[in-house]
C-alpha positions as CSV (number, residue, x, y, z in Angstrom):
1,X,91.3,134.3,95.7
2,X,90.9,137.7,96.4
3,X,94.1,139.5,98.4
4,X,96.9,136.9,96.3
5,X,100.3,139.0,96.6
6,X,101.8,139.2,93.4
7,X,105.2,138.2,95.9
8,X,106.2,136.4,98.9
9,X,108.4,134.3,100.5
10,X,111.8,132.7,99.6
11,X,112.3,129.1,98.4
12,X,113.9,128.6,101.2
13,X,112.1,129.8,103.8
14,X,108.8,128.0,102.7
15,X,111.5,124.8,102.3
16,X,112.1,125.3,106.1
17,X,108.8,126.1,107.0
18,X,107.5,122.7,105.7
19,X,110.2,120.6,107.2
20,X,109.1,122.1,110.2
21,X,105.4,121.0,109.2
22,X,107.0,117.5,108.7
23,X,108.8,117.3,112.1
24,X,105.6,118.3,114.0
25,X,103.0,116.1,111.6
26,X,104.8,113.0,110.7
27,X,108.4,111.8,112.3
28,X,107.7,108.4,110.4
29,X,107.6,110.3,107.0
30,X,110.5,113.0,108.4
31,X,112.8,110.4,109.1
32,X,112.1,108.4,105.8
33,X,112.5,111.5,103.6
34,X,116.3,111.7,104.8
35,X,117.0,108.5,102.6
36,X,116.5,111.3,99.9
37,X,119.1,113.1,98.1
38,X,118.5,116.9,99.0
39,X,116.3,118.1,95.4
40,X,114.0,114.9,96.0
41,X,113.6,115.5,99.9
42,X,112.9,119.2,99.6
43,X,110.2,118.5,96.9
44,X,109.1,116.1,99.2
45,X,108.5,118.2,102.1
46,X,106.5,120.8,99.9
47,X,104.4,118.4,98.7
48,X,103.8,116.6,102.2
49,X,103.3,120.3,103.7
50,X,100.5,121.0,101.3
51,X,98.8,117.4,102.2
52,X,99.1,117.9,105.5
53,X,97.2,121.4,105.5
54,X,94.5,119.8,103.3
55,X,94.2,116.8,106.0
56,X,93.7,119.1,108.6
57,X,91.6,122.1,107.1
58,X,89.2,119.0,106.0
59,X,89.5,117.3,109.2
60,X,89.5,120.3,111.7
61,X,93.0,119.0,113.2
62,X,96.5,120.7,114.2
63,X,98.8,119.1,112.2
64,X,96.4,115.1,112.2
65,X,95.6,115.7,115.7
66,X,92.2,115.7,117.0
67,X,89.1,116.4,114.7
68,X,86.8,119.3,115.3
69,X,83.1,118.9,113.4
70,X,82.6,121.9,111.2
71,X,80.8,123.4,107.8
72,X,82.1,120.7,105.5
73,X,81.9,122.2,102.2
74,X,83.3,125.2,103.6
75,X,86.3,123.8,104.3
76,X,86.6,122.1,101.2
77,X,85.8,125.7,99.4
78,X,89.0,126.7,101.3
79,X,91.2,123.9,100.0
80,X,89.8,124.1,96.3
81,X,89.9,127.9,96.1
82,X,94.1,128.1,97.9
83,X,94.8,125.0,95.6
84,X,94.1,126.5,93.1
85,X,95.5,130.1,93.5
86,X,98.7,127.9,94.1
87,X,98.3,126.0,90.5
88,X,97.8,128.9,88.9
89,X,101.1,130.4,89.8
90,X,99.8,132.8,92.5
91,X,101.2,133.6,96.0
92,X,98.7,132.2,98.0
93,X,99.9,133.5,101.4
94,X,99.5,130.2,103.2
95,X,103.2,128.3,103.2
96,X,101.3,124.8,102.7
97,X,99.8,126.0,99.8
98,X,102.8,128.7,98.5
99,X,104.5,124.8,98.9
100,X,102.2,123.0,96.4
101,X,102.8,126.4,93.9
102,X,106.4,126.0,94.6
103,X,106.0,121.7,93.5
104,X,103.9,122.3,90.5
105,X,106.0,124.5,88.7
106,X,109.1,122.6,89.9
107,X,108.1,119.5,88.3
108,X,105.8,120.5,85.9
109,X,102.7,118.8,87.7
110,X,99.5,118.1,86.0
111,X,96.5,120.3,87.6
112,X,94.5,116.6,87.4
113,X,96.6,115.0,90.1
114,X,95.9,117.5,93.0
115,X,92.3,117.8,92.0
116,X,92.1,114.1,92.2
117,X,93.3,114.2,95.9
118,X,90.2,117.3,97.1
119,X,88.1,114.9,95.7
120,X,89.1,112.3,98.0
121,X,88.7,115.0,101.0
122,X,84.9,115.6,99.0
123,X,84.2,111.5,99.4
124,X,85.3,111.7,103.0
125,X,83.5,114.8,103.6
126,X,80.1,112.6,101.8
127,X,80.6,109.9,104.7
128,X,81.0,108.0,101.4
129,X,81.4,104.0,101.9
130,X,82.8,101.3,99.2
131,X,80.3,99.4,97.9
132,X,82.1,97.1,95.5
133,X,86.2,96.3,95.5
134,X,86.3,98.6,92.4
135,X,85.1,101.5,94.5
136,X,87.6,100.5,97.3
137,X,90.2,100.8,94.9
138,X,89.2,104.1,93.3
139,X,88.7,105.7,97.0
140,X,92.3,104.1,97.6
141,X,93.4,105.7,94.6
142,X,91.8,109.8,95.5
143,X,93.5,109.5,99.0
144,X,96.3,107.9,98.0
145,X,97.4,106.7,94.7
146,X,97.5,110.1,93.6
147,X,99.9,111.3,96.3
148,X,102.1,108.4,94.9
149,X,102.1,109.9,91.7
150,X,103.1,113.0,93.0
151,X,106.1,111.6,95.3
152,X,107.1,110.2,92.0
153,X,107.0,113.5,90.3
154,X,109.4,114.6,93.1
155,X,111.8,112.0,92.6
156,X,112.3,113.1,88.6
157,X,110.0,110.9,86.7
158,X,108.5,112.4,83.9
159,X,104.3,113.4,83.9
160,X,104.9,111.8,80.6
161,X,106.0,108.4,82.0
162,X,102.4,107.1,82.3
163,X,104.0,103.1,82.8
164,X,106.1,104.3,85.9
165,X,103.7,106.3,87.3
166,X,101.0,103.2,87.4
167,X,103.5,102.2,89.3
168,X,104.1,104.6,91.8
169,X,100.0,104.7,92.3
170,X,100.6,101.0,93.4
171,X,102.4,101.7,96.3
172,X,99.9,104.6,97.2
173,X,97.2,102.5,96.6
174,X,99.2,99.0,98.8
175,X,99.6,101.7,101.7
176,X,96.5,102.6,101.7
177,X,95.0,99.2,101.7
178,X,97.6,98.3,104.6
179,X,96.0,101.4,106.8
180,X,92.5,100.1,106.4
181,X,93.0,97.1,107.2
182,X,95.0,98.0,110.1
183,X,92.4,100.5,111.2
184,X,89.1,98.6,110.8
185,X,88.7,98.6,114.7
186,X,89.6,102.7,115.1
187,X,87.3,103.5,111.5
188,X,84.3,101.5,113.5
189,X,84.4,102.2,116.9
190,X,84.6,106.2,114.9
191,X,81.2,105.2,112.6
192,X,83.7,104.8,109.5
193,X,84.0,101.6,107.7
194,X,86.0,101.2,104.2
195,X,85.5,97.6,103.8
196,X,83.0,97.3,100.8
197,X,79.8,96.6,101.1
198,X,79.9,93.2,98.8
199,X,82.4,91.9,101.0
200,X,80.7,92.8,104.0
201,X,77.5,90.8,103.0
202,X,79.3,88.2,101.3
203,X,80.5,87.4,104.7
204,X,77.5,88.0,106.8
205,X,79.1,91.4,108.6
206,X,77.1,94.1,109.7
207,X,78.6,97.2,108.8
208,X,77.3,99.2,111.7
209,X,78.2,96.4,114.2
210,X,81.6,95.1,113.0
211,X,83.0,94.8,116.1
212,X,80.6,92.3,117.3
213,X,82.5,89.1,118.9
214,X,80.1,86.5,116.3
215,X,81.4,88.5,113.6
216,X,85.0,88.5,114.4
217,X,86.5,85.1,112.7
218,X,85.0,86.7,110.0
219,X,85.8,90.0,110.1
220,X,89.3,88.6,110.1
221,X,89.5,86.8,106.7
222,X,88.5,90.0,105.3
223,X,91.3,91.4,107.0
224,X,93.7,88.9,105.4
225,X,91.9,90.0,101.8
226,X,92.8,93.3,101.9
227,X,96.7,92.4,103.4
228,X,96.5,90.2,100.3
229,X,95.4,92.5,97.7
230,X,97.9,95.0,99.6
231,X,100.6,92.6,98.8
232,X,99.6,92.5,95.4
233,X,99.9,96.5,94.4
234,X,102.9,95.9,96.6
235,X,105.0,93.6,94.1
236,X,103.9,95.5,91.0
237,X,105.2,98.8,92.8
238,X,108.7,97.7,93.3
239,X,109.2,97.3,88.9
240,X,108.9,100.7,89.4
241,X,112.3,101.2,91.1
242,X,114.4,101.1,88.5
243,X,113.7,104.2,86.9
244,X,114.4,105.9,90.0
245,X,118.2,107.1,91.1
246,X,119.0,104.8,94.1
247,X,118.3,106.9,96.6
248,X,115.0,107.0,95.9
249,X,114.6,103.3,94.6
250,X,116.4,102.6,98.8
251,X,113.7,105.0,99.9
252,X,110.4,103.2,98.1
253,X,111.2,100.0,98.9
254,X,112.2,100.8,102.4
255,X,108.7,102.4,102.5
256,X,107.3,99.5,100.6
257,X,108.7,97.1,103.1
258,X,107.8,98.7,106.2
259,X,104.0,99.6,105.1
260,X,104.1,95.7,103.6
261,X,105.2,94.8,107.0
262,X,101.6,96.5,108.9
263,X,99.5,94.2,106.0
264,X,101.3,91.1,106.9
265,X,100.8,91.7,110.5
266,X,97.0,92.0,110.2
267,X,97.0,88.7,108.1
268,X,99.2,86.9,110.7
269,X,96.7,87.9,114.1
270,X,93.5,87.1,112.1
271,X,90.9,88.2,114.5
272,X,93.0,89.5,116.7
273,X,94.1,91.9,114.3
274,X,92.8,95.0,115.9
275,X,92.9,94.1,119.8
276,X,95.4,96.6,119.5
277,X,97.1,98.7,116.9
278,X,99.7,96.9,114.8
279,X,102.9,99.0,114.9
280,X,106.4,98.1,113.6
281,X,109.1,98.7,115.8
282,X,112.0,100.4,115.4
283,X,114.3,97.7,115.1
284,X,112.4,96.0,112.2
285,X,112.3,99.2,110.8
286,X,115.8,99.7,110.8
287,X,116.6,96.3,109.8
288,X,113.6,96.8,106.7
289,X,115.7,99.8,105.6
290,X,119.0,98.0,105.7
291,X,117.6,95.3,103.6
292,X,115.8,97.8,101.0
293,X,119.2,99.2,100.9
294,X,120.8,95.7,99.1
295,X,117.3,95.5,96.9
296,X,118.3,99.3,95.5
297,X,121.5,98.0,94.6
298,X,120.1,95.3,92.6
299,X,116.9,96.7,91.6
300,X,118.3,96.5,87.3
301,X,118.1,92.3,87.9
302,X,115.5,92.1,91.1
303,X,112.9,94.2,88.5
304,X,113.6,93.7,84.9
305,X,110.9,95.2,82.9
306,X,107.8,93.8,83.1
307,X,104.1,93.8,81.9
308,X,102.3,95.3,84.8
309,X,99.5,92.5,85.7
310,X,96.1,93.8,83.7
311,X,94.4,92.4,86.3
312,X,95.1,95.5,88.8
313,X,93.0,98.0,88.8
314,X,94.2,101.0,86.8
315,X,94.5,104.6,87.5
316,X,92.6,107.3,85.9
317,X,95.0,108.8,82.9
318,X,96.0,113.0,84.7
319,X,95.0,115.4,82.2
320,X,96.3,118.9,82.4
C-alpha cells in the first residue's frame, strides 16, 4: 500500500486502542477476555480489532452497528491491501491493521489464515448461499473456524500443532452453527439464508419464504438439526483444552457452554425459536463460567487424548 510508514505507534498504544475497540464492539467478548492471562488477553484484543475492522469495512458498519450499502469489491480490496501490508510486517497507519501486524509477528501467524477469513467476506459480498451441508461447513470455516485457529495461536498453540488447531476450528464451527440457528428469522427478514439448499428441498421449504406459517414445523426441525451439528463440533472442541493453560482452557470452556446454550435453546423452542431473539441471561452466563472453572481444573481427566471423529468436516491445512 502506497504511503505505508516504516515506524508507528508503540505496542502499548495499539493494544490500548484494540481494547477500546472491543469495549465498543462486543461487551460479551470484552468480558470473556478477562478470563485469559495478560499476554493471551492482549493478543485476543489485537486479533479482535482486526476482525472487527474487516467486518465494519465489508458491511459499512460502525463497530458492528448499522449497515451501509456500498461497493463490495472496493471494500474487499481495501481489506486485502491493508491486511497484506500488515502481514508483510509494515506499518499500515490504521490501528486495527497494525494490531494484526503485531499479532502476526508474535504468534508466527500462517498468512493463509487471515486470507481465509477474507475469503469468507468475499462469499458474503457475492451473496453466496450453501447448496450442500459440506458447503455450510466450508462457509462456517471461513467466517468463524479460521478465527478459532487464530485464537488458539493467541493462546500459545504452535502453528505446527495441527491436532489442536483442528479442535479450535471445531469450536469456531460450533459457534457459527449456533449463530446461524439463532438468526434464521433475522437473516430471512434481511433476505439472507444460510441453510443448505439440499436441506430446504428435502423439507419442502421455499428459501425465499422461510418464515411462512406453513413451513414453521419443518423449519423448527432444521433448527434442531443445526443445533445437533453445533453440539457435535462443540464436543470435539473440548478435547483440545488440555493443550491450553488453565486460564485459556477456562475461557474456551465457558464460551463453549454459552454458545452451546444458544443452540440448545433453539432446539428446545423448535418452531417458536425465531419469535424473538434467543439470548442467555447474565445469571446463566455466570453459572456457566463457574462450571467451566471446574471443567478446566479437570480437563485432563474429562478430555483425555482422543482421536478426532473422522466423520466431522476437517479444515484445510494452512500454508504460509
